[in-house]
N, C-alpha and C positions, 0 to 999 in steps of 0.2 A: 523419457527422453532427456538426455543431459544437454545442457547448454551453459554457457557463461552469460550471466546477466550483469550488464553494466547500466545502472539506472541512476538518473539524477532526479532529485525530488525538490519541489519548490512549494512555498505557500502560494495561495491564490488571492489576488486582490480584485475586487469588483466582480461584475457578472458578465463580462465580455465573452466568456466561453459558453454561457448557457444557451441551450437550444441547438448546439452543434452535435452532430453524430447521434449515436445510440446510447441508451441508458439501461443499466442492468443492476438488479439488487444482488449484493454479495453478502453471504453470512460465512464467517470463517472463525476458526479457533486453532489453537496449538496443542497438539496431543503430546509433544515432546519438545523440550528446548534446553540447550546448554549455551555456554558462552559463545561457541562458534558454529552452532548448527541448530536448525529448527525442523520440525515436521508439522506441516499445516494441513488441515482439512478445510475444504471450501465447497460451498454450494453457490453456484452462479447460474441463475435461471433454472433450467432443468438438468444441469450437469453437476456431477460431483468430481472433485479433484483432490489428489493427495500430492503434496509438494514437499520435497526435502531440499533444504538450502544449506550450503556450507559457506562460511565467510571466507573471502579471499583477500587479495591485496587491494587497498584503497576502498572504492565502492563496488568493486567487482565481486561476484559471488557465483559459485557453481550451483546449478539448479537442476533437479530431477523432478519432472512433473508427470503424473499419470492420471488418466480418467478412471474413476471408480464408479460403481453403481450408485445412483442417487440415494436409494434407501440406506445404503451403507454409510455414505457421507453424512446423511442426516442423523443416523444412529450414533456415529462418532461425535457429532456436534452435541447431540442430546446428552452425552456422557460428561460434558463439560459444565462447569458452573455458569449460570447465566451471565455473570459479570466478565467471564473470560471470552465471550463471543463478541466479535466485532461485526457490526452491520454497517454497510455503506452503499451508496449509490455510485456506481462507476459510469462515468460519461467518457466514451471513447470516440475520438474524431481526429481528422487531419487538419493541421493549421500550419501555415507557412512551410509546407513540405514535410512536416514531421508528424508522426502519430503521437498524440497525447492521451493520457488517461487522467481524468480529474476525479478524485475520490471525495465525495461529500459524505462525511461520517454522520451516523445516526446514533441514537441511544446515549451511552456514557461518553461518547466522543463527539457528540453534537457540537457544532460550531467550528469544527476543524475541516478545512478544505485544502487538499494538497493536489498538485499536478506532478505527474511523472512522465519522463521520456526515457526510452531505452535507446542506448547508443552502441556503436561498434567499439568505441574507445572512450576513455574518460575525458579526453580533450577534443573529441569530435565537435566541430562547430555546428550551431543551429541558431535559427532566428528566434529571439525571445518575444513571444506575444506580449502585448501591452498589459494583459491581465496577470502576468507572471510576477510574483513577489520574490521575497528573499529565498535563497537556496538553503535547504535544510538536509541535504544528502548525508552529511557527516554528523548529524545530531541524532544520537541513538533514540531519544525519547519519541521521535517521529516515526520510528519503525513500527509496523503493525504489531509485531510480537511484543514490543514495549507498551503500546497502547492497550493491549489486552491485559497487561499487569497494572499499569497506572494510566487510566483513561484521561483524556484531555480535560474533562470537566473537573477533575481532581487536581489539576496543575495550579500552582500559584500564579498570580498576575506576572511575577518576574519571569517564571518559566515560559509563559505565553509570549512575553515581550522580548525574550532573549533568543533571537533566531540565529545569530552568527557565532556564538561562542560556546556551543554545547560541547 
């Protein structure tokens, strides 16, 4: 199914979001990537998904996502090097009238917590919860595809502290 994805991404501060909504373990990796597109395989709970994303204008991207058999998704992930697989707990809930996804990264990206909101347009207004930190939507190192190449635990202190100028 094709859709345009307009997603804003923020660092998370504090624990005001904890305990809201549902939590699911995600394992994902990239079986193909170029400068402007990626092919991702993901296992979320008992479902496998294959996603193709093309970079668009600004933070908008075209996205094609398909459910695939769980055993095939796991086999595709098993073909990747362990360091290329991203594991995270995704917490999904509604806050201030908007659906939020807070990703709490595990493994090589331990310590990174980001919140995402999908919007109809880049300038769509929304209420910022008190636990929302700096916006990192346009900083490429926070993209999951980049975290699979250079994990958060390998970043320098300057990279971790530089949120607005990436």
